[in-house]
C-alpha positions as CSV (number, residue, x, y, z in Angstrom):
1,X,15.2,-19.4,-11.7
2,X,13.9,-19.4,-8.1
3,X,11.9,-16.2,-7.2
4,X,13.8,-14.2,-4.6
5,X,12.2,-13.9,-1.2
6,X,13.4,-13.0,2.2
7,X,12.6,-16.5,3.4
8,X,14.7,-18.0,0.5
9,X,17.5,-15.8,1.4
10,X,17.4,-16.8,5.1
11,X,17.3,-20.5,4.0
12,X,20.3,-20.1,1.8
13,X,22.3,-18.2,4.5
14,X,21.3,-20.9,7.1
15,X,22.4,-23.7,4.7
16,X,25.8,-21.9,4.1
17,X,26.2,-21.4,7.8
18,X,25.4,-25.1,8.6
19,X,27.8,-26.3,5.9
20,X,30.7,-24.0,7.2
21,X,30.1,-25.2,10.7
22,X,30.2,-28.9,9.6
23,X,33.4,-28.2,7.6
24,X,35.0,-26.8,10.7
25,X,34.1,-29.8,12.7
26,X,35.6,-32.2,10.1
27,X,38.8,-30.1,10.0
28,X,39.1,-30.3,13.9
29,X,38.5,-34.1,13.8
30,X,41.2,-34.5,11.0
31,X,43.6,-32.5,13.0
32,X,43.0,-34.3,16.2
33,X,43.5,-37.6,14.4
34,X,46.8,-36.2,13.0
35,X,45.5,-36.5,9.4
36,X,46.0,-32.8,8.8
37,X,49.3,-30.9,9.4
38,X,49.2,-27.9,11.7
39,X,49.8,-25.3,9.0
40,X,47.1,-26.8,6.7
41,X,44.7,-27.0,9.7
42,X,45.2,-23.3,10.7
43,X,44.7,-22.1,7.2
44,X,41.7,-24.1,6.4
45,X,40.1,-23.7,9.9
46,X,40.5,-19.9,9.9
47,X,38.8,-19.7,6.4
48,X,35.9,-21.9,7.6
49,X,35.4,-19.9,10.7
50,X,35.6,-16.6,8.7
51,X,32.9,-17.9,6.4
52,X,30.8,-19.0,9.4
53,X,31.1,-15.6,11.0
54,X,30.1,-13.7,7.9
55,X,27.1,-16.0,7.3
56,X,26.0,-15.7,10.9
57,X,26.3,-11.9,10.8
58,X,24.4,-11.7,7.5
59,X,21.7,-14.1,8.8
60,X,21.2,-12.1,12.0
61,X,21.1,-8.8,10.1
62,X,18.5,-10.0,7.6
63,X,16.4,-11.5,10.5
64,X,16.6,-8.1,12.3
65,X,15.5,-6.3,9.2
66,X,12.6,-8.6,8.6
67,X,11.3,-8.1,12.1
68,X,11.0,-4.3,11.6
């Protein structure tokens, strides 16, 4: 098991945020190429953006706490 540290938590949150942002980009490209139906796009894109928002908020809050 990896020892927990604030830096490892920040790294994991950043990795999740990056992955979610990349997933959103792929979904947009698939939709624009008409490879993804509207209903499927809206559902998956909203889920990806929600995950991105949560990760970004957690990352910012942890950074804020570590600066204190």
